[in-house]
N, C-alpha and C positions, 0 to 999 in steps of 0.2 A: 504338224502338231494340231491336235484338236483343241479348240478354245471352249472351255466350259464356263458358261456365264451364270450368274445368280438366278436369272429367270428360268434356267433349265433345271434347277435344283428340284428334285422330286421328293427327296427325304434324307434322313440321316440316321445312322445306327450307332452302335457302340464306338466303332473306330473308323467308320466309312461314310462317305457322302455318295448319294446316288443321283446321277444327273440323267436327264433324257439325252440321247445321243443327238448332237445338233445336226448331223447329216442323215439320220435315219430315226424317225420318231417311233419305230417299232422296237428299238433297242434302248437299253440304258447303259450307262458307264459308272462302275463303282471305283471310287478312288479313296486313298487313305486320307483322313482328316489331317491337315497340316499342323494344327495346334496341339495334337496329341503326341506327347514324346515317347511313350512306350507303346509299341504296337505288337499284336500277335501275328501280324502280317497275313490277315484274313484272305486277301487276294491270292497270295501265293498258295496257301492252304486250299482254297477252293479250287484253284486252277489245277493243282496236283490231283485232287480228288476227282474233279471232273474228267481229267485225262484218263484216270483210272477207270471211271465209269464208261468213257467212250471206248476204251480198249475192250472192256467187257461186253460192249455192244448192247447196253441196257436201253430199255424203253424210256424215253424222255417225256412221256405224256403228262406226268405230275410234277415235273421239275422244269425249271427255266433252262433253255439251252445256253451254253457259253460259247462265245465267239473268239476268245483269245484277247490278247493285250493290244492296247493303243497307247501312243503318247499324247499327253494332255498338258495343259498349263498347271495341273496339280501333280504332275508326275505320271507314272504308269498307272493306266486304268484298265479294268477287266470289263469287257463288254458281254452283256447278257440280253436275252429276249425280254421285252417289256410285256408285262401281263395286262391286257386290256379285254373288256367285255366284247361281246358280239356286235354292239352298237358303237364301238370305239372309245367308249368311256373307260377310265382307269378302273380296274378291278378293285373291289373292297378287301381289306384284310379280313381274314376268318374272325379275328377277335371282335371286330366291329359287327360282323353279321350275327355273331352269337349274342352280343350285348344287346343288339336290336331285335333279336328273336325273330329273324326273318324265315326260318325254316320250321317245317313241321317236325315232329319228333322222328317220323320215318324218313324224311329227307336228310335230316342231320346224321342219322344212323347210316344211311346209305352212303352219303358222302365220306364219312369217317371210316366206314368199313372198306370202301373202295381204296381209300389212300392207305390204309394199313396193309391190305392185300398187295398193293402195288409195291410198297416199301419191302415187304417180306419176299414177294416173288422175284424182285430185282436185287435184293440184298443191298438196299441203300440205306446209309446211316443218317438219320436226321437228328443230329447231336444237340443243336441249339433249338430245342423243340418248343418254341413259344408259338401261341396261335397268331402272333404278330408276324411271324416269318412265313406264313401261308397266305396266299391270295385265294379269294372265292371268286373264281372267274365265271361270269354269266355267259353261257354258250347259246342260249336261247332266252325268250321272255320268261320262261319259268324252269329252266334247267341250268344247273351249276356243275363245275368241276373244281377241285382244289389243286393248286399249284404251289409247290414249295419254292421259294425264291432265295432263301438265305438259311444258314445253319447246317449245312450239310457237311459230312466228312469228319472234321475234328475242330477243336478250339485251338489246339497247339500242334506244331509238327514235332512229335515225340514218338516214343516207342508204341504208344496206343494206336496212333494212326497207322504205323506199319503192321501192327497186329490186325487192325480192322481191315487192312488191304490184303492181308495174307491168310488169315484164318476165317474160314466160312462159319466155324462154330462160334467163335468169338463174335463175329459180325451178327449172326442170328441172335445170340444172347443179348448183344447191345441194342438191337433193334427193338426186341421186346421190352427191355427195360426202359428205353427212351419213350416208347409208345405209352407206357403207364404214366410217365411224366407229362407227355403231351396231353393226355386225356384229363389229368388233373388241371393243366393250364387252361384247357377248354371249359371245364367245369367253373374254374375261378372266373373266367371271362363272362360266362353266363350269369353267374351270381352278381357280378359288377352290374350287368344290364339290369337285373331285377331290382337292384337298390335305387336306380334312378327314378 
């Protein structure tokens, strides 16, 4: 069993905690928050969707890799690749980068266009499309790439998830719909940055 301690806590989301893997700092472990009574079981949903993507043999260049389950002192945890910059520092959230206005207009457009093309080409659903669910990974001193680390697949295990995984038409429609929401979220993040 893997012991997850408070000093390894990297962040928390709606229903999960994210810890640095104590045996491999290049990975993180997502576990359900124990104090939350009602869960959507995001780990199970994500694992199901990642298995689907793996069977489709998709390119994982803009999403974190999933390595399966481990037992922890918080229960079952799902292991993912940790997103870090070329210099070993933790990558920033896209939301923060937009608020801090670190990109030129051209850089921002290129990064977002690349991510959109990637999602469309690989038919990947970015359902919880917050700019807080995307890391801006610095791959060199002045070059970045966007990595989605959360919010893929579905929010609940229901008929919609089955449709997403069975119907390419429905998947493509949903990708376009969610992208519009994502762009609105990015614009909101930029406006918050301007108000500072």
